[in-house]
N, C-alpha and C positions, 0 to 999 in steps of 0.2 A: 531732520537732524542727522548729522554725520554718523552718530553712533547707532542709528537705525539701519544703516547700510544703503546701498544704491536703490533698493526697492521701497524702503520705508513703509513696511506693511503693518497692519494692526495685529493685535495679539491673536484674534480669531483667524486671520489670514495666515499668520505664521504657523499656527497649529495645523491648518489644512495643508499648507505646503509641506510640513514635516511628515504628515501622514501620506501625502502624495509621493514624496521622495522615497519613503520606506516601502510603499506599495510597489514602486518600480523595482526596488531591490528584491522583494519577495517574488515578483513575477519573473525576474531574471533568474533567480535560483530554481524555481519550479519548472520553468519552460526550458531554459538553456542548460543549466548544470544537471538537473534531475532527469527530465524526460528526453531531452536531446542528447546530452553527452553521456550520462551514466547508463541509460537504458536503450538508447537508439530507437525510441518509440515515436520520435518526432523529428522530421527534417525541417531545418530552418534555412531561410535564404541567407547567404553569406553576410550580407549587410546587416540583417537583423541579429544574426548570431554574434557578429563582432560588436555591435552596439551593446548587447547584453554582457559580453566579455569585458568591454571597456568600462561599463557601469559598475560591474562587480569589482574591478580593480580599484575604482574610485571609492567604493563604499564598504568593501569587506576585506580587501587585500587577499582575496581568495584565489588560489591557483586552480585552474580548471583540472589539470591532471591529478593534483592531490585530492581534490574533492571527489572527483569521479572514481578514483581508485579506492578511496576509503569507503565510499558508498557501495561500490560493487562488492567489496570485501564484507561489508555489513550483511548484504543479502546472502553471500556465499557461506558465511560463518555465523548466521544469525542465532542469538541466544546461547552461544558457546563462549568458552574462554578467549577465543580468537576474535570475537565480535568487538569492533573498536568502541562501541558505545551501547552495550546492552544493559538496561536497568535490571533485568532479571539476574544478571551476573554481578554488576557493579553497584546496584542499588539506584533507585530513582532519584534520590537526593543528589548523588554525585553527577549523574548524567544531566539532570536539570540545571545544576549550578555550575558545572565545569565542562559543558558540552564542547565549547571552543578549544579548551585545553586538551580534551580527549582527541579531537581532530588533529591537533598539532603533534601529539604523541604518536598517533597512528600512522602519520605520513612518513614511514621509513622507506629507504631506497628499495627494499625487497617488495613492499606493498605497491609502490609506484611502478616497479618493473612488471609485476605479475598482473595487476589489475588496471593499470593506467593506459592500456592500448587505445588507439584511435582517438587521441586527444590532440589539440593544436601543438604543432612543433614548428610554427612559422617564425619569421624574423622578429616580429613584434612581440611574440610570446617569449622567445629566448632572450631578447635584448632589452625588453622593457618590462612586461608584466611579471615575468618570473625573476628577472635580475634585480628589479627595483620594486619589490612587493609593497613596501611601505610608502613609496612616493605617491601612489594613487590616493591613499587616505589623507596624506599631508596636503596634496593638491585640493582635495575636497574640503578640507578645513579652511584653506585660503579662500576658496570660492564661497563657502558659507559666510565667512566673515565679511567679504566684500559685498555680498548680496543682502545679508540680513543684519549686519553690524554685530553688536554684542549678543544679540539673540542667536547668531550663527554658532555660538559656543554650545548651547544646549541642543540646537538642531543637529549639529555634527555628532554630539554625544549620543543622541537618540539613534542616528543612523548607524553608528558603530556598534550599538548594543542590540539592534533589531534582530540580526541574523543569529548571533550567539544565543540570545534568549529564546526567540521563537522557533527557529529552525533546528539549531544544534541542541537546544535544551528541551523545549516543549514537544516537538515532533519525535525526537529520538528518545525522550524520557517518558512523558505522559503517553505518547503514542504506542508504547510497549508496556504500559502499566495499568491504565484505566480507560474505560470507554466501552463501546458496543462492538460486536463482531457480526458482520454479515456472513462471513465464511470461516470455516475451521481450517485455516492454513496451518502449516506445521510450526509456526512460531507464535509469539504472544502479541503480535501486532493488533491494534485496536483502532477503530474510528473514534477520534476525539469528539467530533461533532459532525452532524449530517450537513452542516452548512460550511463548506470550505471556502470562506471568503477572506478571513484575516490572514491566513497563511497560504493563500493562493490555491487551495484545494488539497494541500498536504495534510489537512485534518483527517482526510479519508484514508488513514494509514493501513487499516486492515484490507481495504479494497486494493490498495497498491501492492501490498505484499502477496496478495492472492494472485493478482494479474500484473506482475511487475513490468511486462512489456507492452502494456496498454497505455496510450497517451491520454486516455480519459479515466479519471479517478473515481467519478461517481458511478454507482451501480443500481441504486434504487430510485424510484420516481421522485422521492422527496429530498434526495441529496443534491447539493449544489457544489459544483467544481468550477470556481471562477476562472481557474487557469484554462479549463476547457473552453470557456467563453472567449478568452483571448486567442486561443488557438484557432477557433472558428473565424474570428475577426481577421486574424493574419492570413488564414487560408483564403478568405474572400479576396484579399489583395495579393494572393499568390506569394506570400512570404513564409508560409508554413504548410507542411504536408503531414497530417497525423497518420500514425500506423498502429495496427493491433487493437483498435477500439471496437471493431465489429465482432460479435460472437461467431465462432466457427460452427457451433451446433445450431441446427435448424429443425424446428418441429414441423412434422408433416401430418396433419390430421388424417386419420384413416389408415395410416401405414401400420401394418401388423407383422411384417417380416423383419427379424433381426438379421442384419448383414454387417459386412466389414465397416461400412460407413457409419452404421449405428455405434459400433465400438469406438471408432475414431472420434465421432462427435461427442459422445459422453465422456471419453477420456480427456479431450481438450477442454471440456466444460465441467470437469469433475467436481470442482468446488460448488458450482451452482447446482449441479445434480444432487450433491449431498445436502445442500440447503433445502432443495425441494423434498428430498427424502425426509428431512426433519419435519417440514411443514405438512407433508401429505401422509406420512406414515407414523413417525414417532410421536408427535404431539397429539394427534387424535386417538391413537391407541393408548397412550399414557392417560389421557382424560377418561377413556373408556374403562381402563383398569383401576383407576383411582378408588372406585367404590369397593373393589374386592381386595385391596391391598391389606397386608397385615397391619395391625395397629402400630407396630414398631416402625414400619416403613413409611406410612402415610405422612407423618410430620416432615419427612425429607422430600416431599413431592417436588418442590421447586428446585432443589439442588439436583434431584434425579433427572428432572427435565433438562437441565443444563449438561449433566454428565453423559447422558445417553448420546448426545451429538458432539461432545467435546473431542478434539483431536487427542488420540490415545497417548501420544508422547507428552502431552501437557497435563495429564491427570496426575495429581499428587498421590503418593502412597496411601494416605488416609482416605482420600476420596475414592480411590480404586477399591479399597476394602468395603466402603459403604455401597458402592455400585454393585460389587459382587454379591453382597448380602441380598440386595433388592432383586437381582437377577435370579438368584437361587430360589427365591420365594415366589417368583412369577414366571411361568413357562412362556407366556406370550411375549412379555418384555424381552426375555432372553432370546427368543426367536427373531424378533425384529432387530435386536442389537447384533446378533450373529450375522443376519442377512446384510446389515449395514457394513460390517467388517469384510464380509465375503465380496461385496460389490467393490469396495475400495481396493481389494487385492488385485483387481484387474489392472490398475495403474501403479500399484505399489511394487508388484513383482517385476523384476528386471529380466529381460531376455526372452519373454514370451513372444512367440510368433503371432502374427495377425490371426491366423486360423485357430490357434490355441485360445486366444482371447475371445474370438467369436464363439467357439464351443463353450467356453466358461460362461459367457453372458447368456447364451441360449439356455444353458443348464440352470443358471440363476433365475431367469424368467420362468422356466418351467416349474421349479421348486416353489417360487413365490406364488405362482398362480394355483398351486396345489396345496398351499399352506392353510387354507381355511380362514385366513385373516383378510377381510375385504379390502382394507386400505393397502395391504401389501400386494394383493392381486391387481388392484387398480394401478398401482405404481409400476408394476411389471408391464402392463399394457401401455402405460405412459412412456416407458423407456423404448418400447418397440417403435414408436413413432418418430424417433430421432434419426436425423441424417446430417450430412454435411451441407453447409450453406451453398446454394446454387451459384455458379459463376454469373457475374452481371452481364 
């Protein structure tokens, strides 16, 4: 029938086509706009990059420079009043429901000038994509109607809603509001799900904010970054070159000497080091101390477990008060907490020379090994074995 369009597909086929079209859009956003343009963690072949740019013009009316600049500003000003879309500041409801509008509001000339460097400035960008932003989605509507008939109306509507809902709303909203954290980065970013399939891997938001220059968003063995799968596929055909996904820190079994490379390695992998500190020191010591905790403190065991490793700037005043009460009543917990903060001072303090950092780390290991806390002693020996990854 003419009203079913040129392809005359069944309902199930139409649903699969709609999911396929929106999936291409998601992959275009995560690979081209996010990893390639905003973070420069992925090199794309010019033909593939332009396909993604063309597809986004058809399906989102999104300008590369605007998206890139706003996202870079989000990382630079995360969870502050200047963050374009922080649910911590604006509320999760507003970011979830008005994500696209927040992007439009944030695209000021000042933001584009400061954060929009190294984005396309060619003829087609200036004379087609940026000049006629709405022409692409209008053309997409015509194509959908021709191919799918009256069903093209809802297919087009789904395409237009997909990025504002999932990327601008869910990732920027829920991704800074709820979920789990592998790493205690300095903002409230969280992994929405360990299976990054529906939003192309962007579900792994805490991983990304911890290592923003990595082209691979998964970090644990059970996490899936489907975007990384596409990168590997394109790499096989020499259409993509991922960067920044290999860890700089290299563990050398038997190494016992702390040197400058040890300092560089643990500094570059500091979030993973602190995650190990939580697993190897804080959690076992906390379990050990649970039996001798004051009756007043013991009911707060679970919250204490979280607060001991929580990023200091994200601890709320009331939580800080509870934490301090617990530390005052238990000298062992206070010691491992203070040693955690001292270790983090290695990369938090600005202006320290390499030799000063080396001396500080050596002193930290010496004190840890003399602490009388077995888990802390073992962790100091563990740190000594780090070095930089050997050149291939």
